[in-house]
C-alpha positions as a Markdown table, in Angstrom:
| # | Residue | x | y | z |
|---|---|---|---|---|
| 1 | Met | 0.0 | 0.0 | 0.0 |
| 2 | Leu | 3.0 | 2.3 | 0.3 |
| 3 | Arg | 3.4 | 2.3 | -3.4 |
| 4 | Phe | -0.2 | 3.3 | -3.8 |
| 5 | Ser | 0.2 | 6.3 | -1.5 |
| 6 | Lys | 3.3 | 7.5 | -3.4 |
| 7 | Ile | 1.6 | 7.2 | -6.8 |
| 8 | Phe | -1.5 | 8.9 | -5.5 |
| 9 | Thr | 0.6 | 11.8 | -4.0 |
| 10 | Ile | 2.6 | 12.3 | -7.3 |
| 11 | Val | -0.4 | 12.3 | -9.6 |
| 12 | Leu | -2.5 | 14.5 | -7.2 |
| 13 | Leu | 0.2 | 17.2 | -7.4 |
| 14 | Leu | -0.6 | 17.4 | -11.1 |
| 15 | Phe | -4.0 | 18.7 | -10.3 |
| 16 | Val | -2.7 | 21.9 | -8.7 |
| 17 | His | -1.0 | 23.0 | -11.9 |
| 18 | Ser | -3.4 | 25.9 | -12.4 |
| 19 | Val | -5.7 | 28.0 | -10.3 |
| 20 | Lys | -8.1 | 28.0 | -13.2 |
| 21 | Ala | -8.4 | 24.2 | -13.3 |
| 22 | Gln | -12.1 | 23.1 | -13.2 |
| 23 | Ile | -11.9 | 20.2 | -10.8 |
| 24 | Glu | -14.5 | 17.8 | -9.4 |
| 25 | Leu | -14.4 | 15.5 | -6.5 |
| 26 | Gly | -16.5 | 12.4 | -7.1 |
| 27 | Leu | -17.7 | 9.0 | -5.8 |
| 28 | Thr | -18.4 | 5.9 | -7.8 |
| 29 | Gly | -20.4 | 2.8 | -7.1 |
| 30 | Gly | -21.4 | -0.3 | -9.0 |
| 31 | Val | -20.2 | -3.8 | -9.8 |
| 32 | Ser | -17.0 | -5.6 | -10.9 |
| 33 | Tyr | -16.3 | -8.9 | -12.6 |
| 34 | Tyr | -13.6 | -10.8 | -14.4 |
| 35 | Ile | -13.0 | -12.6 | -17.7 |
| 36 | Gly | -10.3 | -15.3 | -17.7 |
| 37 | Asp | -9.6 | -19.0 | -17.5 |
| 38 | Leu | -12.4 | -19.7 | -15.1 |
| 39 | Asn | -14.9 | -17.5 | -17.0 |
| 40 | Pro | -13.7 | -17.0 | -20.5 |
| 41 | Tyr | -16.9 | -15.7 | -22.2 |
| 42 | Gln | -19.7 | -14.5 | -19.9 |
| 43 | His | -19.8 | -10.8 | -19.0 |
| 44 | Phe | -21.4 | -9.7 | -15.8 |
| 45 | Arg | -21.2 | -13.2 | -14.3 |
| 46 | Ser | -20.3 | -13.3 | -10.5 |
| 47 | Asn | -20.7 | -9.6 | -10.0 |
| 48 | His | -19.4 | -8.0 | -6.9 |
| 49 | Phe | -19.8 | -4.5 | -5.4 |
| 50 | Ala | -17.2 | -2.0 | -6.5 |
| 51 | Gly | -16.7 | 1.7 | -5.6 |
| 52 | Gly | -14.2 | 4.5 | -5.3 |
| 53 | Ile | -13.3 | 8.1 | -5.5 |
| 54 | Phe | -11.9 | 10.4 | -8.2 |
| 55 | Leu | -10.6 | 13.9 | -8.9 |
| 56 | Arg | -11.5 | 15.1 | -12.4 |
| 57 | Asp | -9.9 | 18.1 | -14.2 |
| 58 | Asn | -12.1 | 19.4 | -17.1 |
| 59 | Val | -9.3 | 20.7 | -19.4 |
| 60 | Asn | -11.7 | 22.0 | -22.1 |
| 61 | Asp | -15.2 | 21.3 | -23.5 |
| 62 | Arg | -14.0 | 18.0 | -25.2 |
| 63 | Phe | -11.4 | 16.6 | -22.9 |
| 64 | Ala | -11.1 | 15.8 | -19.3 |
| 65 | Trp | -8.8 | 13.5 | -17.2 |
| 66 | Arg | -9.1 | 12.2 | -13.7 |
| 67 | Leu | -7.2 | 10.4 | -11.0 |
| 68 | Ser | -9.3 | 7.4 | -10.0 |
| 69 | Phe | -9.0 | 5.1 | -7.0 |
| 70 | Thr | -11.4 | 2.1 | -7.3 |
| 71 | Tyr | -11.8 | -1.0 | -5.1 |
| 72 | Gly | -13.7 | -4.1 | -6.2 |
| 73 | Asn | -13.7 | -7.9 | -6.1 |
| 74 | Val | -13.8 | -10.5 | -8.8 |
| 75 | Ser | -14.3 | -14.3 | -8.7 |
| 76 | Gly | -14.8 | -17.3 | -10.9 |
| 77 | Ala | -15.6 | -21.0 | -10.5 |
| 78 | Asp | -15.6 | -23.9 | -12.9 |
| 79 | Ser | -18.7 | -25.3 | -11.1 |
| 80 | Leu | -20.7 | -22.5 | -12.9 |
| 81 | Ser | -19.7 | -23.7 | -16.3 |
| 82 | Ser | -21.9 | -25.9 | -18.6 |
| 83 | Asn | -18.7 | -27.2 | -20.3 |
| 84 | Pro | -18.1 | -30.7 | -18.7 |
| 85 | Asn | -14.3 | -30.4 | -19.0 |
| 86 | Arg | -14.2 | -27.1 | -17.2 |
| 87 | Ser | -16.7 | -28.3 | -14.6 |
| 88 | Ala | -14.6 | -31.4 | -13.9 |
| 89 | Arg | -11.5 | -29.2 | -13.5 |
| 90 | Asn | -13.3 | -27.8 | -10.5 |
| 91 | Leu | -11.1 | -24.8 | -9.8 |
| 92 | Ser | -12.3 | -21.5 | -8.2 |
| 93 | Phe | -10.9 | -18.3 | -6.8 |
| 94 | Arg | -11.7 | -14.8 | -5.6 |
| 95 | Ser | -9.5 | -11.7 | -5.6 |
| 96 | Arg | -9.7 | -8.1 | -4.5 |
| 97 | Ile | -8.8 | -5.4 | -7.0 |
| 98 | Ile | -7.3 | -2.1 | -5.8 |
| 99 | Glu | -6.8 | 0.2 | -8.8 |
| 100 | Ile | -5.3 | 3.7 | -9.0 |
| 101 | Gly | -4.3 | 5.8 | -12.0 |
| 102 | Pro | -5.2 | 8.4 | -14.6 |
| 103 | Ile | -8.1 | 7.9 | -16.9 |
| 104 | Phe | -8.8 | 10.2 | -19.9 |
| 105 | Glu | -12.2 | 11.2 | -21.2 |
| 106 | Leu | -13.0 | 12.4 | -24.8 |
| 107 | Thr | -16.5 | 13.6 | -25.2 |
| 108 | Phe | -18.7 | 13.0 | -28.3 |
| 109 | Val | -20.0 | 16.6 | -28.2 |
| 110 | Lys | -18.9 | 19.7 | -26.4 |
| 111 | Phe | -19.6 | 19.6 | -22.7 |
| 112 | Ser | -19.3 | 22.4 | -20.2 |
| 113 | Leu | -19.1 | 21.7 | -16.5 |
| 114 | Gly | -21.9 | 23.5 | -14.7 |
| 115 | Asn | -23.8 | 24.3 | -17.8 |
| 116 | Ile | -27.5 | 23.4 | -17.3 |
| 117 | Thr | -28.9 | 24.8 | -20.5 |
| 118 | Asp | -26.9 | 23.5 | -23.5 |
| 119 | Lys | -23.7 | 21.5 | -23.5 |
| 120 | Ser | -25.1 | 19.9 | -20.3 |
| 121 | Ala | -24.7 | 16.1 | -21.2 |
| 122 | Thr | -22.6 | 13.9 | -23.4 |
| 123 | Phe | -21.3 | 10.4 | -24.0 |
| 124 | Tyr | -17.6 | 10.0 | -23.8 |
| 125 | Leu | -14.8 | 7.4 | -24.6 |
| 126 | Leu | -12.4 | 6.6 | -21.8 |
| 127 | Ala | -8.8 | 5.2 | -21.8 |
| 128 | Gly | -6.0 | 5.2 | -19.4 |
| 129 | Leu | -3.1 | 3.4 | -17.7 |
| 130 | Thr | -3.7 | 2.2 | -14.2 |
| 131 | Tyr | -1.8 | 0.3 | -11.5 |
| 132 | Phe | -3.7 | -2.4 | -9.6 |
| 133 | Asn | -3.1 | -4.8 | -6.8 |
| 134 | Met | -4.6 | -8.3 | -6.8 |
| 135 | Asn | -4.6 | -11.2 | -4.3 |
| 136 | Pro | -6.2 | -14.5 | -5.7 |
| 137 | Gln | -7.5 | -16.8 | -2.9 |
| 138 | Gly | -9.0 | -20.3 | -2.8 |
| 139 | Arg | -11.3 | -21.7 | -0.2 |
| 140 | Leu | -10.5 | -24.6 | 2.1 |
| 141 | Asn | -12.7 | -25.7 | 5.0 |
| 142 | Gly | -14.6 | -22.4 | 5.0 |
| 143 | Glu | -11.4 | -20.3 | 5.1 |
| 144 | Tyr | -9.8 | -18.4 | 2.3 |
| 145 | Val | -6.1 | -19.0 | 1.6 |
| 146 | Asp | -3.7 | -16.8 | -0.4 |
| 147 | Leu | -2.8 | -18.8 | -3.6 |
| 148 | Gln | 0.2 | -16.9 | -4.9 |
| 149 | Pro | 2.7 | -17.9 | -2.1 |
| 150 | Leu | 1.7 | -21.6 | -2.7 |
| 151 | Gly | 3.0 | -21.8 | -6.2 |
| 152 | Thr | 0.2 | -24.0 | -7.5 |
| 153 | Glu | 1.8 | -24.4 | -10.9 |
| 154 | Gly | 5.3 | -25.1 | -9.4 |
| 155 | Gln | 6.5 | -21.5 | -9.5 |
| 156 | Gly | 9.7 | -21.2 | -7.4 |
| 157 | Thr | 10.6 | -24.9 | -7.7 |
| 158 | Asn | 12.4 | -27.1 | -10.1 |
| 159 | Leu | 9.0 | -28.1 | -11.5 |
| 160 | Asn | 8.6 | -24.7 | -13.2 |
| 161 | Ser | 11.1 | -22.3 | -14.6 |
| 162 | Arg | 8.9 | -19.3 | -13.7 |
| 163 | Arg | 9.1 | -17.4 | -10.5 |
| 164 | Ala | 6.1 | -16.4 | -8.4 |
| 165 | Tyr | 3.9 | -13.9 | -10.3 |
| 166 | Ser | 3.6 | -10.4 | -9.0 |
| 167 | Leu | 0.5 | -9.2 | -7.2 |
| 168 | Asn | 1.1 | -5.7 | -8.5 |
| 169 | Gln | 0.2 | -5.2 | -12.2 |
| 170 | Ile | -0.6 | -2.6 | -14.9 |
| 171 | Ser | -3.9 | -2.5 | -16.7 |
| 172 | Ile | -5.3 | -0.4 | -19.6 |
| 173 | Pro | -8.9 | 0.8 | -19.1 |
| 174 | Leu | -11.0 | 1.0 | -22.2 |
| 175 | Gly | -14.7 | 1.9 | -22.2 |
| 176 | Ile | -17.6 | 4.3 | -22.6 |
| 177 | Gly | -19.6 | 6.5 | -20.4 |
| 178 | Met | -22.1 | 9.3 | -20.2 |
| 179 | Lys | -22.3 | 12.3 | -17.9 |
| 180 | Gly | -24.6 | 15.3 | -17.3 |
| 181 | Asn | -25.0 | 18.3 | -15.1 |
| 182 | Ile | -27.9 | 18.4 | -12.7 |
| 183 | Ser | -26.8 | 21.8 | -11.3 |
| 184 | Lys | -23.9 | 24.2 | -11.6 |
| 185 | Arg | -22.0 | 22.2 | -9.1 |
| 186 | Val | -23.2 | 18.6 | -9.4 |
| 187 | Cys | -22.6 | 16.1 | -12.2 |
| 188 | Ile | -23.9 | 12.5 | -12.5 |
| 189 | Gly | -23.0 | 9.7 | -14.9 |
| 190 | Leu | -22.8 | 6.1 | -15.8 |
| 191 | Glu | -19.6 | 4.3 | -17.0 |
| 192 | Tyr | -18.5 | 0.9 | -18.2 |
| 193 | Gly | -14.9 | 0.1 | -18.6 |
| 194 | Leu | -13.0 | -3.2 | -19.4 |
| 195 | Arg | -9.4 | -3.5 | -18.1 |
| 196 | Lys | -6.8 | -5.2 | -20.2 |
| 197 | Thr | -4.2 | -6.7 | -18.0 |
| 198 | Phe | -0.8 | -8.1 | -18.7 |
| 199 | Thr | -1.1 | -11.1 | -16.4 |
| 200 | Asp | -2.7 | -14.5 | -16.7 |
| 201 | Tyr | -2.7 | -15.1 | -13.0 |
| 202 | Leu | -5.5 | -12.9 | -11.7 |
| 203 | Asp | -7.3 | -16.3 | -11.1 |
| 204 | Asp | -4.0 | -18.2 | -10.3 |
| 205 | Val | -4.6 | -20.3 | -13.4 |
| 206 | Ser | -2.5 | -20.2 | -16.5 |
| 207 | Gly | 0.0 | -23.0 | -17.4 |
| 208 | Lys | 0.3 | -26.7 | -16.9 |
| 209 | Tyr | -0.2 | -29.2 | -14.1 |
| 210 | Val | 2.9 | -30.4 | -12.3 |
| 211 | Asp | 3.6 | -33.6 | -10.4 |
| 212 | Pro | 1.4 | -33.4 | -7.3 |
| 213 | Asn | 3.7 | -35.5 | -5.2 |
| 214 | Gln | 6.7 | -33.4 | -6.0 |
| 215 | Leu | 4.7 | -30.2 | -5.5 |
| 216 | Ala | 3.6 | -31.4 | -2.1 |
| 217 | Ile | 7.2 | -32.1 | -1.1 |
| 218 | Gln | 8.6 | -28.8 | -2.3 |
| 219 | Asn | 5.7 | -26.3 | -1.7 |
| 220 | Gly | 3.6 | -28.2 | 0.8 |
| 221 | Pro | 0.4 | -30.3 | 0.7 |
| 222 | Met | -1.8 | -27.2 | 0.5 |
| 223 | Ala | -0.2 | -26.2 | -2.7 |
| 224 | Ala | -0.9 | -29.7 | -4.1 |
| 225 | His | -4.5 | -29.5 | -3.0 |
| 226 | Phe | -5.2 | -26.2 | -4.7 |
| 227 | Ala | -3.2 | -27.1 | -7.8 |
| 228 | Asn | -5.5 | -30.1 | -8.7 |
| 229 | Gln | -9.1 | -30.2 | -7.6 |
| 230 | Ser | -10.4 | -32.3 | -10.4 |
| 231 | Thr | -13.6 | -34.3 | -9.8 |
| 232 | Asp | -12.4 | -36.9 | -12.2 |
| 233 | Ser | -9.1 | -38.8 | -12.0 |
| 234 | Pro | -6.1 | -36.6 | -11.1 |
| 235 | Ala | -4.8 | -34.5 | -14.0 |
| 236 | Ile | -1.6 | -35.7 | -15.6 |
| 237 | Ala | 1.5 | -33.6 | -15.0 |
| 238 | Gly | 2.4 | -31.6 | -18.1 |
| 239 | Thr | -1.2 | -31.3 | -19.4 |
| 240 | Leu | -2.8 | -27.8 | -19.6 |
| 241 | Arg | -4.3 | -26.4 | -16.4 |
| 242 | Gly | -5.3 | -23.1 | -18.1 |
| 243 | Asn | -4.8 | -21.2 | -21.3 |
| 244 | Pro | -1.4 | -19.5 | -21.3 |
| 245 | Asn | -2.0 | -17.8 | -24.6 |
| 246 | Thr | -4.6 | -15.3 | -23.2 |
| 247 | Lys | -4.4 | -12.7 | -20.5 |
| 248 | Asp | -7.1 | -12.0 | -17.9 |
| 249 | Trp | -9.5 | -9.0 | -17.9 |
| 250 | Tyr | -11.6 | -7.3 | -15.3 |
| 251 | Ala | -14.3 | -4.7 | -15.6 |
| 252 | Phe | -16.1 | -2.0 | -13.7 |
| 253 | Ala | -19.7 | -0.8 | -14.4 |
| 254 | Leu | -20.2 | 2.3 | -12.2 |
| 255 | Ala | -22.5 | 5.2 | -11.5 |
| 256 | Thr | -20.7 | 8.5 | -10.7 |
| 257 | Leu | -21.6 | 11.5 | -8.6 |
| 258 | Ser | -19.3 | 14.5 | -8.6 |
| 259 | Val | -19.2 | 17.9 | -7.0 |
| 260 | Arg | -17.3 | 20.9 | -8.5 |
| 261 | Leu | -14.7 | 22.3 | -6.1 |
| 262 | Gly | -13.8 | 25.9 | -5.5 |
| 263 | Lys | -15.6 | 29.1 | -6.4 |
| 264 | Leu | -17.9 | 29.2 | -9.4 |
| 265 | Asn | -16.2 | 30.9 | -12.4 |
| 266 | Lys | -18.4 | 32.9 | -14.7 |
| 267 | Cys | -16.8 | 31.1 | -17.6 |
| 268 | Tyr | -18.6 | 27.9 | -16.4 |
| 269 | Ser | -21.8 | 29.5 | -15.1 |
| 270 | Phe | -24.5 | 29.8 | -17.6 |
| 271 | Ser | -27.7 | 31.8 | -17.4 |
| 272 | Ser | -30.9 | 30.8 | -19.2 |
| 273 | Lys | -30.9 | 34.2 | -20.9 |
| 274 | Arg | -29.3 | 34.1 | -24.3 |
| 275 | Ser | -27.8 | 37.6 | -24.0 |
| 276 | Glu | -26.0 | 36.5 | -20.8 |
| 277 | Glu | -24.7 | 33.3 | -22.6 |
| 278 | Arg | -23.4 | 35.4 | -25.5 |
| 279 | Arg | -21.7 | 37.8 | -23.1 |
| 280 | Val | -20.0 | 35.1 | -21.0 |
| 281 | Gly | -19.1 | 33.1 | -24.1 |
| 282 | Lys | -17.3 | 36.1 | -25.7 |
| 283 | Glu | -15.4 | 36.9 | -22.6 |
| 284 | Cys | -14.3 | 33.3 | -22.0 |
| 285 | Arg | -13.6 | 32.4 | -25.6 |
| 286 | Ser | -9.9 | 32.2 | -25.0 |
| 287 | Arg | -10.4 | 29.5 | -22.3 |
| 288 | Trp | -11.7 | 27.1 | -25.0 |
């Protein structure tokens, strides 16, 4: 968590680059889910609550960026699959997701923060580069166990040339949203964003089975238990446990509520009177 605090502090300083910045403080709430070896196709399966906070800087009427901190959970289970081979594999996991980073918004049409006459609502595309922390866990006798230290695919032993995977990863958010002003200070919205990751171990499943007896000797019996939970005969060492050719994804579907900080600037305060709009627009033309 120390790394998170350092990153948050560094990026936060970027928001004070100008006293004229139009900044919002916001809250998000919704659901999170994952796509990977234990759920390769079905979106919005095994949803979990997600939420967070953000600071958004409205750079101009087409572009904004924000520093987002989002927390969620994801899970998957072969027992939910209609595929008999996956069902027999019988693996499952859960993991928290703690994400922080900049996300950029490009609106479909011109949008002015605080404008409740025109330019008051828009769809937008989002993209970014975020840092996230995960911690896949399995369940044993009603208790959840951290899977990464166990090396369920032989990581850290002579059974696998790979070291233990990192719990700290990078993701690329890609998605779409909509937002609209409901007053000169309050903005609401809806957003859906997939996260492309560069790890295949969000669910602790990627490569091949290893010899369970050797794994028990080197990493302990608990590692051997979580490595192979097949309901059929034990899987053969060297056969595929997951699909190493694809990476895992996770997603957030969120509602947003934000409040504009600081004093109202006339460049962002719009009257219903056309004459006032023209006057303000002319004076603030240089801003846009």
